[in-house]
C-alpha positions as CSV (number, residue, x, y, z in Angstrom):
1,X,4.6,22.6,-3.8
2,X,3.2,22.7,-0.3
3,X,4.6,20.9,2.5
4,X,3.1,17.4,2.9
5,X,2.7,15.2,6.0
6,X,3.2,11.6,4.9
7,X,0.9,9.1,6.7
8,X,1.9,5.5,5.9
9,X,-0.6,2.5,6.4
10,X,1.4,-0.3,7.8
11,X,-1.2,-3.0,8.5
12,X,-2.5,-6.3,6.4
13,X,-0.9,-9.7,6.2
14,X,0.2,-9.8,2.6
15,X,-0.7,-13.7,2.5
16,X,-0.4,-13.9,-1.2
17,X,3.4,-13.8,-0.6
18,X,3.1,-16.8,1.8
19,X,5.7,-18.2,3.0
20,X,7.7,-15.3,3.5
21,X,4.7,-13.1,4.4
22,X,2.6,-14.0,7.2
23,X,0.3,-12.5,9.7
24,X,3.1,-12.4,12.1
25,X,5.6,-10.7,9.7
26,X,3.5,-9.2,6.7
27,X,5.3,-8.3,3.6
28,X,6.1,-4.7,4.2
29,X,8.9,-5.8,6.9
30,X,10.6,-7.8,4.1
31,X,13.1,-6.8,1.5
32,X,11.3,-8.1,-1.5
33,X,12.4,-5.8,-4.0
34,X,16.2,-4.6,-3.3
35,X,17.9,-4.5,0.1
36,X,15.6,-2.4,1.9
37,X,12.2,-3.7,3.3
38,X,9.1,-2.2,1.6
39,X,8.3,-0.1,4.6
40,X,11.8,1.5,5.0
41,X,11.8,2.2,1.1
42,X,8.4,3.9,1.7
43,X,9.7,6.0,4.5
44,X,12.8,7.0,2.6
45,X,10.5,7.8,-0.5
46,X,8.3,10.1,1.9
47,X,11.3,11.9,3.2
48,X,11.9,13.2,-0.2
49,X,8.6,15.0,-0.3
50,X,8.5,18.7,0.9
51,X,7.9,18.2,4.6
52,X,8.4,20.0,8.1
53,X,7.1,17.1,10.3
54,X,8.2,13.4,10.6
55,X,6.0,11.0,8.9
56,X,3.0,9.2,10.6
57,X,2.7,5.3,10.6
58,X,-0.5,3.9,11.4
59,X,-0.1,0.2,12.4
60,X,-1.2,-2.2,15.2
61,X,0.3,-2.3,18.6
62,X,1.8,-5.7,17.7
63,X,3.7,-4.4,14.9
64,X,5.1,-1.2,16.9
65,X,8.6,-2.1,17.6
66,X,9.0,-3.4,13.9
67,X,7.6,-0.5,12.2
68,X,9.9,1.9,14.4
69,X,13.0,-0.2,13.5
70,X,12.1,-0.2,9.8
71,X,11.2,3.6,9.8
72,X,14.5,4.4,11.2
73,X,16.2,2.2,8.6
74,X,14.4,4.3,6.2
75,X,15.8,7.6,7.7
76,X,12.9,8.5,10.2
77,X,13.9,7.4,13.8
78,X,11.4,10.2,14.7
79,X,8.3,8.8,12.9
80,X,5.1,9.1,15.0
81,X,3.4,5.8,15.4
82,X,-0.3,5.8,15.6
83,X,-1.5,2.3,17.0
84,X,-5.0,0.9,16.1
85,X,-6.3,-1.5,18.9
86,X,-7.7,-3.7,16.1
87,X,-8.0,-3.6,12.3
88,X,-10.5,-1.4,10.9
89,X,-9.7,-0.9,7.2
90,X,-8.4,2.3,5.6
91,X,-11.1,4.8,6.1
92,X,-10.8,4.8,10.0
93,X,-7.0,4.7,9.6
94,X,-6.9,7.7,7.2
95,X,-9.1,9.5,9.8
96,X,-6.7,8.7,12.7
97,X,-4.0,10.0,10.8
98,X,-5.9,13.2,9.6
99,X,-6.5,14.1,13.2
100,X,-2.9,13.5,14.3
101,X,-1.8,15.7,11.3
102,X,-4.4,18.4,12.1
103,X,-3.4,18.7,15.8
104,X,0.1,19.9,14.5
105,X,-1.1,22.1,11.7
106,X,-4.8,23.3,10.9
107,X,-3.9,23.5,7.2
108,X,-2.1,20.1,7.0
109,X,-1.9,18.3,3.7
110,X,-1.7,14.4,4.2
111,X,-0.3,12.0,1.6
112,X,-1.6,8.7,2.6
113,X,0.7,6.0,1.3
114,X,0.8,2.1,1.6
115,X,3.7,0.5,3.3
116,X,3.9,-2.3,0.9
117,X,4.0,-0.9,-2.5
118,X,7.1,-0.6,-4.8
119,X,7.8,2.5,-6.7
120,X,10.7,2.5,-9.2
121,X,10.8,6.1,-10.2
122,X,11.2,8.3,-6.9
123,X,11.6,11.5,-8.9
124,X,8.3,11.0,-10.8
125,X,6.6,10.1,-7.6
126,X,7.7,13.3,-5.8
127,X,6.6,15.3,-8.8
128,X,3.2,13.8,-9.1
129,X,2.5,14.0,-5.3
130,X,3.3,17.7,-5.7
131,X,0.7,18.0,-8.4
132,X,-1.7,16.2,-6.1
133,X,-0.9,18.5,-3.1
134,X,-1.7,21.5,-5.3
135,X,-5.2,20.2,-6.0
136,X,-5.7,19.2,-2.3
137,X,-4.8,22.8,-1.3
138,X,-7.6,23.8,-3.4
139,X,-10.1,21.6,-1.5
140,X,-10.0,18.4,-3.7
141,X,-9.4,14.8,-2.5
142,X,-6.6,13.8,-4.9
143,X,-5.9,10.2,-5.8
144,X,-3.0,9.0,-8.1
145,X,-4.1,7.0,-11.2
146,X,-1.4,4.7,-12.5
147,X,-1.3,5.0,-16.1
148,X,-2.0,1.2,-17.3
149,X,0.8,-0.7,-19.0
150,X,-1.4,-3.6,-19.7
151,X,-5.1,-4.7,-19.4
152,X,-4.8,-5.9,-15.9
153,X,-7.7,-7.7,-14.2
154,X,-6.5,-7.5,-10.6
155,X,-6.8,-3.6,-10.1
156,X,-9.7,-1.3,-9.9
157,X,-9.9,1.5,-12.3
158,X,-10.7,5.2,-12.2
159,X,-12.4,6.8,-15.1
160,X,-11.4,10.6,-15.7
161,X,-13.8,13.4,-16.4
162,X,-13.0,17.0,-17.2
163,X,-9.5,18.3,-16.6
164,X,-8.6,20.1,-13.5
165,X,-5.2,21.5,-12.9
166,X,-2.7,18.7,-13.4
167,X,-5.5,16.1,-13.1
168,X,-8.9,15.4,-13.9
169,X,-12.2,15.3,-11.8
170,X,-13.1,11.8,-11.2
171,X,-16.0,10.4,-13.5
172,X,-16.4,7.0,-11.6
173,X,-14.5,4.2,-9.8
174,X,-14.8,0.9,-11.5
175,X,-14.5,-2.6,-9.7
176,X,-11.9,-5.0,-11.0
177,X,-12.9,-5.7,-14.5
178,X,-12.9,-9.0,-16.8
179,X,-10.2,-9.1,-19.3
180,X,-12.2,-7.9,-22.4
181,X,-13.2,-4.9,-20.2
182,X,-9.7,-4.2,-19.1
183,X,-8.5,-4.3,-22.7
184,X,-11.3,-1.8,-23.7
185,X,-10.1,0.5,-20.9
186,X,-6.6,0.6,-21.9
187,X,-7.7,1.0,-25.8
188,X,-10.1,3.9,-25.1
189,X,-7.6,5.6,-22.6
190,X,-8.9,7.8,-19.9
191,X,-8.9,5.0,-17.4
192,X,-6.2,4.5,-14.6
193,X,-5.3,1.8,-12.2
194,X,-6.5,2.7,-8.6
195,X,-3.4,2.6,-6.4
196,X,-5.0,3.7,-3.3
197,X,-2.7,6.6,-2.9
198,X,-4.5,9.7,-1.9
199,X,-3.6,13.3,-1.0
200,X,-5.9,15.6,0.9
201,X,-6.1,18.5,3.2
202,X,-6.7,16.7,6.8
203,X,-9.7,18.9,7.6
204,X,-11.4,18.5,4.1
205,X,-11.0,14.7,4.4
206,X,-12.6,14.6,7.9
207,X,-15.4,16.9,6.6
208,X,-16.2,14.7,3.6
209,X,-16.0,11.5,6.0
210,X,-18.5,13.2,8.4
211,X,-20.8,14.1,5.4
212,X,-20.6,10.6,3.9
213,X,-20.0,8.2,6.8
214,X,-20.9,10.1,10.1
215,X,-20.5,6.9,12.0
216,X,-17.0,6.4,11.0
217,X,-16.3,10.0,11.5
218,X,-17.8,10.1,14.9
219,X,-15.9,6.9,16.1
220,X,-12.6,7.9,14.8
221,X,-12.8,11.3,16.4
222,X,-13.8,9.7,19.8
223,X,-10.8,7.4,19.3
224,X,-8.3,10.2,18.8
225,X,-10.0,12.3,21.8
226,X,-9.4,9.3,24.1
227,X,-6.0,8.5,22.9
228,X,-3.3,7.7,25.3
229,X,0.7,7.8,24.9
230,X,2.4,4.9,25.4
231,X,6.3,3.8,25.1
232,X,5.4,2.2,21.7
233,X,3.3,5.2,20.3
234,X,0.0,6.9,20.3
235,X,-2.9,4.4,21.0
236,X,-6.1,5.1,19.7
237,X,-9.0,5.1,22.5
238,X,-9.7,1.3,22.5
239,X,-13.6,1.4,23.3
240,X,-14.3,4.0,20.6
241,X,-12.1,2.2,18.1
242,X,-13.7,-1.1,18.7
243,X,-17.1,0.7,18.0
244,X,-15.9,2.2,14.7
245,X,-17.3,0.4,11.5
246,X,-14.5,-1.0,9.0
247,X,-14.7,0.5,5.6
248,X,-12.0,1.5,2.8
249,X,-11.4,5.0,2.1
250,X,-12.6,4.2,-1.4
251,X,-16.1,3.3,-0.4
252,X,-16.5,5.6,2.5
253,X,-15.1,8.7,0.8
254,X,-13.7,8.7,-2.6
255,X,-16.4,7.0,-4.2
256,X,-19.2,9.4,-2.7
257,X,-17.4,12.8,-2.7
258,X,-18.0,15.4,-5.3
259,X,-14.2,16.7,-5.0
260,X,-12.4,13.7,-6.0
261,X,-9.7,14.2,-8.6
262,X,-7.2,11.8,-10.3
263,X,-3.8,12.8,-11.1
264,X,-2.1,10.5,-13.8
265,X,1.1,8.9,-12.6
266,X,3.8,7.0,-14.4
267,X,6.0,6.0,-11.5
268,X,6.9,2.3,-12.0
269,X,4.3,1.5,-9.5
270,X,3.5,-2.2,-8.2
271,X,1.3,-3.3,-5.4
272,X,3.9,-6.3,-4.9
273,X,0.8,-8.5,-4.6
274,X,1.9,-11.8,-5.8
275,X,5.0,-14.0,-6.5
276,X,4.5,-13.5,-10.3
277,X,4.6,-9.8,-9.7
278,X,7.8,-10.2,-7.9
279,X,9.1,-12.1,-10.8
280,X,8.4,-9.3,-13.2
281,X,10.1,-7.0,-10.9
282,X,13.5,-9.1,-10.4
283,X,16.6,-9.1,-12.4
284,X,16.8,-12.1,-14.7
285,X,19.6,-14.2,-16.2
286,X,20.0,-15.2,-19.9
287,X,17.4,-17.8,-19.5
288,X,14.7,-15.4,-17.9
289,X,15.3,-16.9,-14.5
290,X,15.3,-14.6,-11.3
291,X,17.5,-16.2,-8.6
292,X,17.6,-14.7,-5.0
293,X,19.9,-16.3,-2.4
294,X,21.6,-19.2,-2.7
295,X,19.6,-20.4,-5.7
296,X,20.5,-22.0,-8.9
297,X,18.6,-23.0,-12.0
298,X,19.9,-25.7,-14.5
299,X,18.1,-26.4,-17.8
300,X,15.2,-24.1,-16.7
301,X,13.6,-21.0,-18.3
302,X,11.4,-18.3,-16.7
303,X,11.7,-19.3,-13.1
304,X,11.7,-17.3,-10.0
305,X,13.7,-19.2,-7.2
306,X,14.1,-17.7,-3.7
307,X,16.3,-19.2,-1.0
308,X,16.3,-17.9,2.6
309,X,18.2,-20.5,4.6
310,X,19.6,-23.2,2.4
311,X,20.8,-24.2,-1.1
312,X,17.9,-24.5,-3.7
313,X,18.3,-26.0,-7.1
314,X,15.7,-26.0,-9.9
315,X,16.3,-28.4,-12.9
316,X,14.4,-29.0,-15.9
317,X,11.5,-26.6,-14.9
318,X,9.8,-23.8,-16.8
319,X,7.8,-20.8,-15.5
320,X,8.0,-22.1,-11.9
321,X,8.3,-20.2,-8.7
322,X,9.9,-21.7,-5.7
323,X,10.1,-19.9,-2.5
324,X,12.1,-21.5,0.6
325,X,12.0,-20.3,4.1
326,X,13.3,-22.1,7.1
327,X,10.1,-23.7,8.1
328,X,8.1,-24.0,4.4
329,X,8.7,-24.5,0.8
330,X,6.3,-23.1,-1.9
331,X,6.4,-24.5,-5.5
332,X,3.9,-23.1,-7.8
333,X,3.3,-22.2,-11.4
334,X,3.6,-18.4,-12.1
335,X,0.0,-18.5,-13.5
336,X,-1.4,-20.1,-10.4
337,X,0.2,-17.6,-7.7
338,X,-3.2,-16.2,-6.9
339,X,-4.0,-19.5,-5.0
340,X,-1.0,-19.0,-2.7
341,X,-3.5,-17.2,-0.3
342,X,-5.4,-20.4,0.1
343,X,-2.0,-22.4,1.0
344,X,-1.4,-19.9,3.6
345,X,-5.0,-20.2,5.1
346,X,-4.6,-23.8,5.1
347,X,-1.5,-23.9,7.2
348,X,-2.9,-21.2,9.5
349,X,-5.8,-23.5,10.1
350,X,-3.6,-26.5,10.8
351,X,-1.4,-24.5,13.5
352,X,-4.7,-23.5,15.0
353,X,-5.8,-27.2,15.5
């Protein structure tokens, strides 16, 4: 397995996990699964990959101190922070990371990871990244395709084409399907969840970006060339970065390139995208309740109760999620957690008044 430079994307607000995750303290900085924050766990997982340089972390200047602290807790106090002057989605962030990796090694292979995902099987993750890195060394833009465990409608899918090494050429990317289509995908096989985890040789990615989105490529390169060092990290050139169009790596490169491959992955992956997802990941008692912190449940079944600062008791409830923080309490049925983002926006608007 070739050496891999981990590049961890550490942006986003994660407002579907309000009131714990907020704009000022997004979900990657919280220990939502286990005792480590999601970012610290991602860093620790990255350090298990064959590497000869510390991980790169792409984040905003506002989160620099938190990102550095959580990286250190994950075992990488020497992590290199690449600071975005403003959010520009994943394609410019990936380009910034590719330029940083390329500056250290002209043959650098980058594993682009999200800071806010949970992966249960670290050994399988390391193995699959190795398979993807082998394909990347042959000039491919590799992405991990999560082997579906259910007909999920909340994820995009990747349809596999002809076999190539340990993976397959990508036939096409599919937007989030309805339930009937998702059932068909799982039944037919050859479809994988799109986890947004990519492995590529830095120079190949930049060449593909230049071919398909030259505007983003030019702006990202200019931002890298006008970077400045600060006590918090490497800051992308502000003027060039603000002029950079915002787009995802999927739309800018993955769906346009003829070199995309998908590597099947059964790694216990979750995007930790909602409280109902966290309920599925949490240990349960005999009644199916997940109780975190000073939380109790009486005559209740299938509840997730998370207490941060006080005692919380749920009585006579089924399939409810209760999340308590020092300044807010969320009570929602497990089937309605996709609406939590609206509650977050409601209180954000109220605070702005």
